[in-house]
N, C-alpha and C positions, 0 to 999 in steps of 0.2 A: 368398351372393355367392361366385362362383368366384374362384380365385386369379388376380390380374391377370398378364398375360403381355406381354412386350415385343415379341412377334412382329408385332403390328400397327403398331408404330412405324416410321416411315420417315424421321424427322428428329429433331433434338434436342428440339424442342418437344413432339412426340408422345411421345417416350421419357420425358421428365420428367413428362408428364401420366400416363403409366402408372405411374411411380414414386409419384405422388400417390395414385393408386388403390390401389397396394400398401400405402401407409401407412394409408389409410382401412381397407383390408381387415384389416390387423394389429390395428387398434383401439388402438394404442399412441400415447402422447404423445411429443413430441420428447425429453423428459427420460427417459422409459422406454426409448426407443430407445438413447439415450446409455448408460444403465446396462446394457442387454443387450449392447451392443457391448463395453463395458468388461469384462463378465463373460466374454466370449469372447476377451479379450486384444486387442481392436481399438480403434481410436480413432474416435469419431464424435461430436464435440461437437454438442450440440443446436442451437446457432446455425448451425453449418455445414450440418446436415441441413435446417434451415428455409430457409436461403439457397439451397441446392441445389434444393429443390422450388419456389422462387419464380422460378427462371431458366428460360430457354428453350434453354440450351445443355447439352451432355452433361457429366455430372460426371466427375471423375477416376475411373479404374478402381478404385483402392483404396478410394475413398469409396463407390463403388457396391457393392462387395463387402460392406463393413461394414454398409451400410444394408440391403441385401437380406437378409443373415443376421440382422440385428437384427429385421427384420420377421417372421422365423420360417421363412424358406426355407433350404434347404441343398442340397448335392450338385448334381444335374443342373439344378435350378431356378436356382441361382446361376450355373452355367455358361451357361444359356440367356440370362440377363440380360447377362452379360459378352460373349457372342458377338453379341448384338444391338447392344450398344454399339460393339463393334469394327466390325461391319458398317456401322453408320450413320457412324462416324468415318471409315472408309475411303472411303465414298461421298460424304462431305460436300464440297460444292463450296467452292472458295476464295471468300470473300466478295468481291462485286463492289466495285470502287473506289467511294468515295462520289461522289455527283453533284457536278459542279463548283460551286464557290461562285459566287454571283452577284457580278458586278463591282460593287463599291461605288463610288459617286461620290466623287471626291476633294474635292469642294466642302466637305463637312463637316469635313475635316481642316484646310483653310485657315481656315474659320470658327473652329474650336477654337483654332488657333494664334493668330489675331488676338485672340480673347477672352483667352487666356492672357497675351499681351503687354500688353494693356490692364490686366489685373489686376496684373501685375508693376509696370507704370509707376505704377499707383495706390498700391501698397504702398510703393514706394520714393520717393514724392514726385516722380516724373517722371524719375528717374535709373535706368538699368539698364546692366549690363555685357553686351556681346556678344562672345563668343569666336569668332574666325574659325578657318578650317580650319588655318591654320599656327600656331595658338596665340596669335595677336595679340589683345590685349584692346582693344576700342574702348568708350569711354564715350558713351552715347547719352543726350541730355537732351531732355526734352519738357516742355511746359507753360510756365507763366509764368517768366520769368527773374527773378532776384533784382534788387532796386533797385540802380542804380549800375553795371549791366553794360552 
């Protein structure tokens, strides 16, 4: 198997796919990569490396360098990976705005408010407090009235 190269990658997803190929090429586990990075004085937590390879976006540059070196590359090879990452990052388009949310019908809100009011009246024996915009409190009574009223 030839050493994977980032040259073919044209976006974050393709770049990460090449990183996955590099890991497979190295034959190392995530824990072994973590140990090799630590031996070189770099930080590469195995969980971070695993998460990086599970995403479709570009990793941070310092994480990339630690990973590529831990996989067994150095010098010009590391520089090629960093240059490819920078090239993709510079050409990355700003994500498009998310599509507009569908207008939700307001009917469900009115139904929910009515159900909540009925629930409150049921819990309080037909008496509830309503606070107006000015802070005034009105007592609202519903249901059967007490005998003698």
